[in-house]
Backbone bond lengths (Angstrom), bond angles and torsions (degrees), N, CA, C in turn:
res aa  C-N    CA-C-N  psi(-1)  N-CA   C-N-CA  omega(-1)  CA-C   N-CA-C  phi
1 X - - - 1.451 - - 1.523 107.71 -
2 X 1.274 116.72 138.22 1.458 123.69 -179.85 1.530 108.95 -65.30
3 X 1.342 118.52 145.41 1.460 121.67 -176.20 1.518 112.25 -61.90
4 X 1.332 118.18 -32.37 1.464 120.85 177.04 1.522 109.63 -67.00
5 X 1.322 117.11 -40.26 1.467 121.68 178.67 1.522 110.34 -66.10
6 X 1.347 116.73 -40.91 1.468 120.53 177.90 1.525 110.63 -61.04
7 X 1.314 115.97 -43.31 1.460 120.68 179.42 1.514 111.61 -64.21
8 X 1.333 116.86 -38.53 1.463 121.41 178.80 1.521 110.60 -66.10
9 X 1.343 116.96 -43.62 1.467 121.20 178.58 1.528 110.15 -64.07
10 X 1.317 117.03 -43.99 1.463 121.22 178.72 1.522 110.55 -61.11
11 X 1.309 117.37 -44.85 1.455 121.70 179.95 1.528 110.89 -63.62
12 X 1.335 116.75 -39.69 1.466 121.24 179.24 1.528 110.20 -64.35
13 X 1.325 117.04 -40.13 1.470 120.71 178.29 1.524 111.12 -64.98
14 X 1.313 116.06 -42.81 1.466 120.25 -179.43 1.524 110.49 -64.59
15 X 1.319 116.29 -46.16 1.464 120.15 -178.22 1.522 112.25 -68.48
16 X 1.337 118.18 -31.59 1.460 120.28 -178.87 1.523 111.82 -81.86
17 X 1.315 117.43 -15.78 1.455 120.55 -179.99 1.512 113.61 92.12
18 X 1.350 118.27 -9.41 1.459 119.63 -177.42 1.524 112.17 -68.03
19 X 1.313 117.96 -21.59 1.458 120.39 177.45 1.529 110.56 -70.58
20 X 1.324 117.09 -18.05 1.466 122.00 -178.59 1.526 111.06 -104.20
21 X 1.321 118.46 19.59 1.464 121.93 -174.94 1.522 112.28 -57.74
22 X 1.306 118.35 -38.10 1.461 120.06 179.20 1.515 108.99 -88.06
23 X 1.338 117.10 120.29 1.462 121.05 178.35 1.515 112.68 91.05
24 X 1.304 118.01 -16.47 1.457 121.37 176.09 1.512 112.73 67.36
25 X 1.295 115.79 164.43 1.454 122.10 179.07 1.510 112.13 -96.74
26 X 1.334 117.76 4.15 1.462 120.87 -179.26 1.504 110.96 84.83
27 X 1.309 115.77 167.44 1.441 121.52 176.01 1.513 113.91 82.71
28 X 1.323 118.94 -8.88 1.455 121.40 179.64 1.519 111.42 -83.18
29 X 1.302 115.31 165.16 1.455 120.52 -179.99 1.520 109.39 -89.98
30 X 1.310 117.07 136.97 1.457 121.15 179.33 1.518 110.93 -86.95
31 X 1.339 118.45 -7.30 1.450 121.59 -179.06 1.509 112.78 82.16
32 X 1.304 117.66 10.69 1.454 121.71 -178.66 1.531 108.42 -117.10
33 X 1.322 116.53 117.79 1.463 120.87 -177.61 1.530 110.60 -91.47
34 X 1.325 116.17 125.28 1.464 121.28 176.74 1.519 109.78 -75.86
35 X 1.340 117.70 152.19 1.457 118.72 173.09 1.525 109.66 -70.62
36 X 1.310 116.38 152.02 1.465 121.95 178.81 1.525 109.17 -114.86
37 X 1.329 115.47 147.70 1.456 122.77 179.24 1.519 107.82 -127.01
38 X 1.332 117.35 130.61 1.459 119.86 -175.57 1.525 111.51 -153.71
39 X 1.318 115.91 173.17 1.465 125.91 179.17 1.544 112.22 58.65
40 X 1.347 117.27 54.12 1.471 119.52 -179.49 1.529 111.69 -70.30
41 X 1.331 114.34 141.90 1.467 120.59 176.52 1.520 108.43 -141.41
42 X 1.302 120.77 125.80 1.456 125.44 -0.61 1.524 110.76 -80.64
43 X 1.315 114.99 169.34 1.460 121.29 172.86 1.521 106.73 -136.63
44 X 1.310 115.79 158.63 1.466 119.08 -178.98 1.510 111.57 81.34
45 X 1.341 116.59 -132.37 1.470 122.50 -176.92 1.527 110.91 -110.07
46 X 1.325 115.00 139.34 1.469 121.82 176.77 1.524 108.43 -140.47
47 X 1.343 118.06 155.34 1.460 120.00 178.30 1.536 113.16 -72.71
48 X 1.349 116.35 -26.12 1.467 121.58 178.65 1.523 107.67 -157.88
49 X 1.335 115.77 153.24 1.459 120.41 178.74 1.525 108.34 -118.04
50 X 1.330 116.02 109.64 1.458 121.39 179.76 1.530 111.28 -107.30
51 X 1.343 116.81 -26.49 1.455 120.94 179.12 1.521 109.86 -153.88
52 X 1.322 114.81 160.54 1.453 121.17 179.19 1.521 107.35 -137.83
53 X 1.336 116.78 132.95 1.461 121.58 -179.13 1.520 109.79 -129.63
54 X 1.320 115.70 153.09 1.459 121.73 177.17 1.520 108.48 -163.17
55 X 1.317 115.44 175.11 1.459 122.40 177.33 1.528 107.83 -109.62
56 X 1.327 116.05 136.30 1.463 122.31 173.38 1.532 107.36 -111.59
57 X 1.322 116.82 138.35 1.458 121.32 -176.70 1.522 112.33 -61.12
58 X 1.314 115.13 159.42 1.463 121.58 -175.35 1.523 114.19 -64.24
59 X 1.336 118.33 -18.67 1.464 120.45 179.27 1.530 112.69 -87.82
60 X 1.336 117.05 7.72 1.464 121.66 -179.79 1.523 110.59 -74.99
61 X 1.325 116.66 130.55 1.467 121.85 171.77 1.523 106.22 -78.90
62 X 1.321 116.78 101.69 1.467 121.28 -172.55 1.527 113.20 -60.13
63 X 1.315 118.25 -24.92 1.455 121.25 179.41 1.519 114.00 -71.28
64 X 1.344 117.02 -14.48 1.463 120.84 -179.02 1.527 112.48 -105.06
65 X 1.324 117.62 -2.44 1.461 121.67 -174.88 1.534 111.02 -70.83
66 X 1.333 116.12 125.40 1.464 121.02 177.20 1.527 109.39 -127.40
67 X 1.328 115.14 145.50 1.459 122.13 177.01 1.520 107.66 -129.01
68 X 1.329 115.96 129.78 1.466 121.40 173.69 1.514 107.82 -121.93
69 X 1.321 115.19 129.02 1.455 120.82 177.20 1.521 107.58 -117.80
70 X 1.327 115.59 116.64 1.464 122.26 -178.23 1.533 110.80 54.42
71 X 1.352 115.48 39.97 1.458 120.98 177.48 1.521 115.02 83.95
72 X 1.328 117.98 -5.91 1.470 122.31 -177.86 1.534 109.13 -99.15
73 X 1.340 116.83 124.58 1.465 120.97 177.86 1.527 109.16 -71.07
74 X 1.324 115.81 130.02 1.461 122.58 -179.93 1.524 107.90 -120.76
75 X 1.321 116.49 129.34 1.464 120.44 176.15 1.528 108.14 -78.85
76 X 1.343 118.20 112.28 1.460 119.55 -176.43 1.527 112.56 -81.76
77 X 1.323 115.28 154.21 1.463 122.12 171.00 1.529 106.57 -90.91
78 X 1.325 116.68 136.43 1.459 121.89 -177.42 1.526 110.06 -120.74
79 X 1.321 115.10 134.13 1.462 121.34 174.10 1.521 107.94 -129.78
80 X 1.328 116.00 128.83 1.457 121.23 178.54 1.527 108.92 -76.72
81 X 1.327 116.67 131.43 1.463 122.00 177.43 1.532 109.46 -91.21
82 X 1.309 116.80 164.76 1.474 121.28 -179.16 1.525 113.10 -56.57
83 X 1.331 116.56 -35.85 1.470 120.39 -177.91 1.526 113.02 -81.92
84 X 1.338 118.08 0.32 1.466 121.78 178.82 1.511 114.37 98.64
85 X 1.343 117.45 -17.63 1.468 120.64 176.26 1.527 109.60 -65.96
86 X 1.322 115.36 166.39 1.461 121.85 177.68 1.524 110.58 -109.49
87 X 1.315 117.37 131.66 1.466 122.77 169.41 1.527 104.76 -89.19
88 X 1.316 116.74 121.21 1.463 121.65 -175.49 1.521 108.94 -116.16
89 X 1.345 116.29 134.69 1.462 121.15 179.77 1.528 109.05 -137.82
90 X 1.336 115.11 123.76 1.467 121.51 178.12 1.524 107.86 -114.10
91 X 1.330 116.45 121.40 1.465 121.97 -177.99 1.527 108.51 -109.63
92 X 1.323 115.08 128.20 1.468 121.00 178.86 1.527 110.59 -78.95
93 X 1.329 116.52 147.26 1.465 120.11 176.54 1.530 110.63 -69.83
94 X 1.318 117.26 -31.60 1.475 124.42 176.74 1.517 108.26 -133.15
95 X 1.319 119.43 128.31 1.464 119.88 177.58 1.537 111.27 -62.37
96 X 1.314 115.36 147.17 1.467 121.17 175.18 1.521 106.93 -90.90
97 X 1.344 116.10 120.33 1.468 120.91 -177.74 1.526 112.30 -121.56
98 X 1.326 116.75 -9.85 1.461 120.37 -179.04 1.526 109.55 -69.77
99 X 1.333 117.91 129.67 1.462 120.80 -179.01 1.533 111.85 -58.25
100 X 1.304 115.51 141.90 1.458 121.59 178.44 1.510 111.17 142.29
101 X 1.310 114.56 -176.06 1.462 121.78 -177.79 1.524 109.93 -97.40
102 X 1.322 116.21 130.02 1.463 122.43 -179.82 1.527 107.84 -107.74
103 X 1.325 115.55 131.17 1.469 120.80 178.24 1.521 109.03 -97.46
104 X 1.319 114.40 131.90 1.460 121.62 177.24 1.523 106.66 -119.56
105 X 1.327 116.35 123.62 1.468 121.82 -178.68 1.519 109.78 -112.27
106 X 1.313 115.77 130.20 1.458 122.18 177.93 1.518 107.41 -120.40
107 X 1.337 115.78 132.51 1.458 120.77 -177.88 1.524 108.39 -144.10
108 X 1.325 116.24 139.64 1.465 121.10 176.22 1.520 109.35 -162.36
109 X 1.314 114.22 162.76 1.457 121.51 175.83 1.537 107.46 -103.73
110 X 1.316 115.93 146.19 1.461 119.82 174.98 1.533 108.71 -83.35
111 X 1.304 115.91 167.73 1.466 119.34 176.37 1.525 110.91 -64.99
112 X 1.349 116.85 -21.40 1.473 121.24 175.49 1.525 112.02 -76.40
113 X 1.345 116.96 -15.21 1.459 120.63 179.52 1.512 114.96 100.99
114 X 1.338 117.97 7.78 1.472 121.21 178.48 1.520 110.24 -94.67
115 X 1.321 116.16 137.75 1.461 120.79 178.45 1.520 110.73 -84.67
116 X 1.322 115.18 142.66 1.453 122.26 173.29 1.518 108.83 -123.57
117 X 1.315 116.33 145.67 1.466 122.14 -179.44 1.516 108.51 -139.80
118 X 1.328 116.54 137.93 1.459 120.86 177.54 1.528 109.91 -144.09
119 X 1.328 117.75 119.17 1.460 119.75 172.72 1.534 110.24 -91.53
120 X 1.303 116.24 143.43 1.468 122.97 173.11 1.518 107.40 -126.09
121 X 1.322 116.00 155.47 1.468 120.75 178.02 1.518 109.07 -131.85
122 X 1.318 115.18 134.47 1.462 121.68 176.90 1.527 106.58 -124.37
123 X 1.314 116.53 134.00 1.468 122.45 178.83 1.523 108.83 -94.61
124 X 1.334 116.14 126.25 1.457 120.88 175.64 1.519 108.02 -93.68
125 X 1.320 115.66 116.75 1.455 122.45 178.95 1.527 108.77 -132.67
126 X 1.329 116.90 92.50 1.469 120.33 -177.82 1.536 112.82 -63.67
């Protein structure tokens, strides 16, 4: 094959993406949906933090859901909503009243097997 023809074929493969068939070029969907976490309460600033609630999407594997508040693992209460989402509520044994920022970590696996993670921050301002 002539070198110009080889270069043209190589360029066509690169531009079409077929040269990247193994390993992919990134940006594609793996077909696995992560769970989503939304509607956190409280958010922003509060005088004390005694509990934290949020919604987990309907594809969340509830058996894998974990909540950590300020590094402490909290066993959340789960209630299934009519639309299939989960209402999640984590109650602390002792309210946090010391001024500062509290980190809340939420982690769960979807029924597809993909992990989801969401950090939240609440400011304690007595």
